[in-house]
N, C-alpha and C positions, 0 to 999 in steps of 0.2 A: 445368707447375706453375701458370703464370699463369691458365690456364683454370679449374683447380680452385679457385684462390683466388676467382676471379670467381663461380664456381658456389656456393661456400660463403658468400660475401658476399651473394649473392641470397637464399639461404635465411635468413640472419640478418636481412636487411631485411624479408623476408616475416614472420618471427617477431615483429619489432619492431612492424610494422603490426598484426599480430593482437593483440598485447598492448594496443596503443593502442585498438583497436576494442572489445575486451572490457572494458577499464577504463571507457570512455565508456558502454557499455551498462550495466554494473553500477552506475555512479554516477548516470546520468541517466535510464535507462529502467527497469531492474529496481529501481533505487534500493535497493541493499543497504546494510545497516548497516556503517559504517566502524569500523575498530579501529586502535589504536595499533600501529605496526610497529617492529620492532627492526632497526636498520641493519645489524647483523652478519648476522642471518638473511636479510635481503633480499639482501645481497651474495652469501651462500652460495647462495641460490636462483637468482640470476642466473647465477652460475658453473655451477650444475647444468644450467640450461637451455642455456647455451652448449655444455656438454659433450655434452648430448643431441643438439643440432643439428649439432655438428661431427662426431660419430660417424655420425649419419644421413647427412650430406653425404658423408662419406668412403665409407660403404657404398654409397650411391647412385651416386657417381661411379665406383667400381670394380666396380659391378654385383654386389655381394655380396647377393644376393636374400634369403638366409636371415636374415642379420643385419638387413637392412633391414626385413624382415617382423616380426622380434622387436621392433625399436625403434619401429615404426609406432604402436602403442597409446600410447606416451609422447608422440609427436608430437601426438596428438589432445588430450591433457590437459596439455601443457607449460605453458600459460598459467595453469592452476589452481595450479601449484606456486608461482608468484609472487603471484597474486591472493589467496591465502589469508593473506598477510601484511598485506593492506590491507582485506579485507572478510571478514565472517563467512560462510563458504561451507558449503553442504550438498551432498549427493550430486547433487541435482537441478541445482545450479549447475555442477558438474563435467560432468554430462551435457549441459547447455546449451552449455558451451564446446566439447565434442566436436562437437555439432551445428553450431555456428557455424564451426568449422574446416572441416568438410565443406561447409558452405554457401558459404564463400569459395572453396574449391577448385572447387566446382561452378560458381560464377559465373565464375571464371577460365577454366575449361574451355570454357564456352559462348561466352566471348569469343574463345577460340582457334578455335572452329569457324567464326567469321565472318572470320578473318584472311585466308583465301585470296581473299575477295572484295575486300579492300582492299590486296592485294599485299604483305602482311607476314607473315613466318613466322620464328620464332625456335626454334632447336634446344633451348634451355634451357627445359624445361617449367615450372620454378619462377618464371620471369618472369611467367607467367600467374597463378601463385598471388599474386604481388605485385599484379598488376593486379586480381585478384578482391578482395583486401583493400582496395585503393584505391577500387574501385567501391562496396563496402559502406560504407566510411568516409564517402564523399560522401553516400550515401543516409541513413546514421545521423544525420549532422550536419544534413542538410536536414529530416529528420523531427523532430528535437529542436527545431529552429528553428520549425517549424510548431506544435509543441506549446506552446512558450513564448509564441507569438503567439495561442494559443487558436484556431488555424485548424482543427486536427484533434486528436483524442485517439487516441494510439497506445499500445497496451499489449502487453507480452510476458508471457503467462501463465506462472506457475511450474508447468509441467506435471510430472507424475511422471517419475522417471528413465526408466522403460520407454518412455514416449512419445518423449522426445528421442532415445533410442537407436534406436527404430524409424525415426524420420525420418533419423537419421544413416546407418543401414544402407541405407535407401531411396535417398538421394542418392548414397551411395558406389557402389552397384551400377549406378545410372543413369549415373553418371560413367564407369564402366568400359565400359558399353554405348556411350556416346557416343565414348569414346576409341578403341574398336575400329572404330567407323564412320569415325572421322577418319583412321585408318591405312589404311582401304580405298582402293585406287587409284581405282576408279570410283565416284563418289558422285553419283547423280542428284539433281536439285534437289528432287524430291518427298521425298527422305530428310530434307533439312533442314527442310522443312515439317512432316514427321512428328515430328521431334525437337522442333521448336518447340512444337507442340501438347502433347506429353508434358511438356515442361519447364514450360510455363505452367500446365497442369492440376495438376501435382505441387506447384508452389509455391503455387498458389491454394488447394489442399486443406490444405496446412500452415498457411498464414496464417489461413484460416477456422477451423481447429481451435483455433489460439491465441486468436483473437478470441472465438469462441463459448464457449470454456472460461472466459475472463475474465468474460463476461457472465453465464454460469451461476453462477459463484462469487459475483458481485455480487448476483444475484437470490436465491441461497441465503442470503447474509448478510442482505439486507433482509427476507426472509421470516422468518428466525429472530428478527430484531430485532422485527418486528411481532408475532410469536407471543408473544414474551417480554412485550412491553408490553401486549398484549391481556389477558394473565393478570394483569399488574400493575394494569391499569385495573379488571379484575373484582374483584381483591382490595381495591383502593381503594374501589370502589363498595360492597362488603360492609362495609368499615370505616365508610363514611358511614351505611349502614343501622343498624349497631350504635350509632353515635353518636346517630343520630336516636331510636333506642329509649331510649338513656340520657337523652336530652333530654326525651322524653315522661315518663319516670319522674320526672325532676327537676321537671317542670311539675306532675305529679300530687302530688308531695310538698311543693310550694311553700307550700300553705296551712298544713300542719303546721309547716314551717320558720319561717314568719312568726309563728305562735302561740308557738313556742318562743323566738324572739328577743324578742317583745313581753313575754313573761313574765320573761326575764332583765333587760331594761331596767327594767321596772316594779319589780323587786326589787333594783335598783341593782347587779346583777351585771355591771357593764360590762366588766370584764376577760374574764370568761367569754364574754360576747357577742362581743367583738372576736375572740377565738380561734375562735369558731364561724363568724364571718364570713370569717376567713382560710381556714378549712377549706372553706367554700362557694366561695371564690375559686379554690382549687385544683381543686375539682370542675368549675367553669366552664371553667378553662383546659384540663382534660382533654377536655371536650366540644367545645372550639373546635378547628377544623382549623388545622394549623400553616401551611399554604399556601393562600392565596386569591388566585390570579392572575387570575381571571375566565375561565379556560379549564379545563374539567374534565379534559381529557387532560393538560395541563401540570401540574395539581395532582396527578394520579395518578402521573406520572413523577417529580415532585419528592418526593412522599411515599415512593415506592419507593426512590429513590436516597438519600434522607435516612436510611432504615433501614439501608442498606448502609454509608453513610458513618459513621453513629454507631458502628458496630462497630469502626471504625478511629480513633475520636476525631476525626473530621472534621466540621466545622460548615459547613452550607450556609445562606447567608442570601440572601433574595430581596427585591428592591425594584422596584416598578413594576406594570405591567398587561400581560397577554398577550392578543392578539386571539383571539376564539373563532370568528369567521366568515370572516375574510379569508385564513386559512391552513388548508389541508386537514389533517385529523387525522393522516394518514399522513406528511405533511411535517413536522408538529410533532414526531411521534415520532422521525423520523430526525434532525432537527436537535438537539432538546433532549437526547435520550438519548445521542447520540454525544458531545456537548459535555460533559455531566456525567460520562459514563464516562471520558473522557480526563482530566478534571480530578481525579476520584477516584483513578484509577490513578497520576497524577502525585503526588498527596499521599501515597499508600501507600508511595512509594519514598523519602520524606524523613522527617526527624525534626523535632521542634519544633512550632510553631503551624501548624495546618492549617485554614485558612478559605477556603472557596470563595464568592466574591462574584458574585451574579447581578443584573444590572440590565436592566430591560426598559423601553424608551422607545417609546411609541406616539403617533404624530402622525396627522394625517388620511390622508396618503398614504405614510407610511413607518413601519416598525417596526425598531428596532435592539435586538438581543439581545447583551449583553456579559457575558462570564464571565472572571473573573480568579482564578488560584490559584497558590500557591507550587509551585515545580517545580525539578528538576535542570536543568542547562543544556540547552537545546534548539537543535538546528541546523535552522533553517528553510531549505529549499532549493526551488528552482523556485517562488519566491514563497510559495506556500501549501501546501507539501508537507513532511511529516515522515516519516522512516523509521519504520515500525512495529517495536516491540521484541518483539512477540508471536512465539511459536514457529511457529505455522501461518500463514505469510504469505498462503497461498492463501485462507484464510478470514478474513483480517483485512486491514487497510490500506485498507479501503474507506470508513471513517468520514468522514474529512475530504473525500474526493472526493464522497461523497454529500451532505454538508452544502453544499459548493460548488455541486453540481448543483442542489440545491433552491433555494439563494439565487438562482442565475442564472435559474431557472424563474420567480421573482418579480421579475426585472429588477434583482436586487441583487448582492451580492458577499460574500466572506469575507476577513477580514484577520486574520493571525496575527502575534503579536509576543512577543519574550522580552526582559526587561530586569530586571537586578538581582535575580535569583532568582524572578521572577514571569512566568508565561506567561499571555497573554490572547488571547481569541478574540472577534472582533466580526463579527456577522452582520447584514447590512442587507437589508431587504426593501422594495421599492418597489411600491406598489399603484396600480392604474389608477384 
């Protein structure tokens, strides 16, 4: 009975480490949106997980293969049962958990393959599951540390469910293959080399798929953003042409306007003249561009965003000057568009006064762009990261990352802050 308790305890430790790893990944790497949890439901879910693990341990200890096989799918997704109380999960996240469970098992198994060389062998295979989770925990913590220090940028793409399932099945059957080889009495050294090559190539393929997918999604996002604002710039250019045509008509009529005014004044119709002048002022205001930042692309973006904002009773005010030569047009689109989109979306979620304030300060070798807007409470994590609330996270969540990337390209930085109902973004560019 003592051995069975030890066996069950090992499985529980393995599950606890798995939950810890998944929680860290969801919070610091995938950065999923948190939700308020109910203590009663959490307790029930923990008891359910313990029941699943205890049943699995009992069946495994007593060699009840059929029951063990039935419960195995629950073992792959057990962490999702509890994580759903703390994070907003989708099916792709459940599939990711299944993949991670198999990855930890795969890591532990490969550690087990080298134990004969170090003179250590344990009959309880789940000890290696624990070791696999510990190895991954160390790797995850180390990678997060490197990310916070801006030494590397590491991403886990939110792949479709089918991709994570394919990777899970691939590692599962590769594990079986390795286990069979491990149980073989005579194992030549060349077999270990063969396995090592397969393992490295398999993991490299998976990692490259994840990274390439992230890059492709980011490029797709940037391309769609540029296409959208190229159209906006075209529309703005057409508006300027129309305004220019109206100005030409106004200039053409100015002689007749002056004659009419002169006639009114001469006949002492001063009140009528004043009304006429007020009407002329309104015409002049209509011909005047609302934004004149000194940068055509910035004017186009502000004009387009102002049209969208006005539909939601949101006012956008601008003060300052934006450089037209020191920042590339594509970088201007990425920074200004993303900042305005975020500000407008924040205002759309609240009631009351909705004013977006934009200040641009240009000095000889530095440009500072500052945007402030009312907002719901924002949880800023990892210094300059906010969890996207959009439905398709694979196509979103790149905005702030791209802004920061552009700022760093110009030796600058991005600073986010939330205080007393207002969210602010400060982007600094340093010019050589």
